[in-house]
C-alpha positions in Angstrom: 14.9 0.2 1.7 13.7 3.7 2.5 17.1 5.3 1.9 17.6 3.2 -1.2 14.3 4.5 -2.7 15.3 8.1 -1.8 18.8 7.7 -3.4 17.2 6.3 -6.6 14.8 9.3 -6.7 17.6 11.8 -6.1 19.8 10.4 -8.9 17.0 9.7 -11.3 13.6 11.4 -11.7 14.2 14.0 -9.0 17.7 15.1 -10.1 16.8 18.1 -12.2 14.2 19.4 -9.7 16.6 19.0 -6.8 19.4 20.8 -8.6 17.0 23.7 -9.3 16.0 23.9 -5.6 19.7 23.8 -4.5 20.6 26.5 -7.0 17.8 28.7 -5.8 18.9 28.3 -2.2 22.7 28.3 -2.7 23.2 31.3 -0.4 22.5 29.0 2.5 23.3 25.5 1.2 23.1 23.7 4.5 19.6 25.0 5.2 18.4 24.3 1.6 19.8 20.8 1.5 18.5 20.1 5.1 15.0 21.2 4.3 14.9 19.1 1.1 16.2 16.1 3.1 13.8 16.5 6.0 10.8 16.8 3.6 11.9 13.8 1.6 12.5 11.5 4.6 9.2 12.6 6.2 7.2 11.9 3.0 8.9 8.5 2.5 8.4 7.5 6.2 4.7 8.5 6.0 4.2 6.6 2.8 5.9 3.5 4.3 3.7 3.7 7.4 0.5 4.2 5.4 1.6 1.3 3.1 1.6 -1.1 6.1 5.4 -1.2 6.4 6.1 0.9 9.5 9.5 2.6 9.6 11.5 2.4 12.9 11.9 5.9 14.3 15.2 4.7 15.9 16.6 4.9 12.4 15.5 8.4 11.5 18.9 10.0 12.3 20.8 7.5 10.1 18.3 7.9 7.3 18.5 11.7 7.5 22.3 11.6 7.5 22.4 9.4 4.5 20.0 11.5 2.5 21.8 14.7 3.5 25.1 13.1 2.3 23.6 12.0 -0.9 22.2 15.5 -1.6 25.6 17.0 -1.0 27.1 14.5 -3.4 24.5 15.6 -6.0 25.3 19.3 -5.3 29.0 18.5 -5.8 28.2 16.5 -9.0 26.2 19.5 -10.3 29.0 21.9 -9.6 27.1 23.7 -6.8 29.3 22.6 -3.9 32.9 22.0 -3.3 34.2 21.2 0.2 37.5 22.9 1.1 38.3 20.2 3.6 36.8 17.1 5.2 36.3 19.0 8.4 34.4 21.7 6.6 32.4 19.1 4.7 31.4 17.4 8.0 30.4 20.7 9.6 28.2 21.8 6.7 26.5 18.4 6.5 26.0 18.4 10.3 24.3 21.8 10.0 22.2 20.5 7.2 21.2 17.5 9.4 19.9 19.9 12.0 17.8 21.7 9.4 16.6 18.3 8.1 15.6 17.2 11.6 13.7 20.4 12.1 11.9 20.1 8.8 11.0 16.5 9.5 9.4 17.6 12.8 7.7 20.5 11.2 6.1 18.2 8.5 4.6 16.2 11.4 5.1 12.7 12.8 2.9 11.6 15.6 5.2 8.7 16.5 8.2 10.8 17.7 9.1 13.3 20.4 9.9 16.4 18.4 12.9 17.3 20.5 14.6 13.8 20.1 15.9 14.2 16.5 17.0 17.8 17.2 19.0 16.7 20.3 20.7 13.9 18.4 21.6 16.1 15.4 22.9 18.8 17.7 25.2 16.3 19.4 26.6 15.2 16.0 27.3 18.7 14.9 29.2 19.4 18.2 31.8 16.9 17.0 30.3 13.7 18.4 28.3 11.0 17.1 25.4 9.4 19.0 26.1 7.5 22.2 26.9 3.8 21.8 23.3 2.9 22.6 22.0 5.1 19.7 24.7 3.8 17.4 23.5 0.2 18.2 19.9 1.3 17.4 21.2 2.7 14.1 22.7 -0.6 13.2 26.3 0.4 13.8 28.2 -2.5 15.5 29.4 -1.5 18.9 32.2 -3.4 20.6 31.2 -4.7 24.0 33.4 -3.4 26.8 35.2 -6.1 28.7 34.9 -5.5 32.4 37.8 -6.5 34.6 35.9 -7.9 37.6 39.1 -7.6 39.7 39.0 -3.8 39.2 35.5 -3.5 40.8 
């Protein structure tokens, strides 16, 4: 629900203001989009917590990644970004996710270890995705490994 509310905001009432912010920071698009995403996620998580609907911090990475992706879609739609390749797109979005994690931490959240989101974002940028245990926490189905007892 949190990500859905942010996507609605991005494409509706926030569209023009977000486009302006991206245009103003176009010289470092990854940082600009990351800062916007981190601030948006932090504010939405805070509002959710204060409204009596606590947000699971295990889902922060997934929420941040979704918002970063949506902001790049907006930038592309507004003619402010065009990926040269899928690899380049993933790299710049991964970099933005690091900025988003840092901004999220800077905005403050008493319920997280500030280094956790940064470590997870850094792993993603280095070409990997979270370990299977983190993927499971993010709601990504993980196939169970079948252990051959005869091999033990």
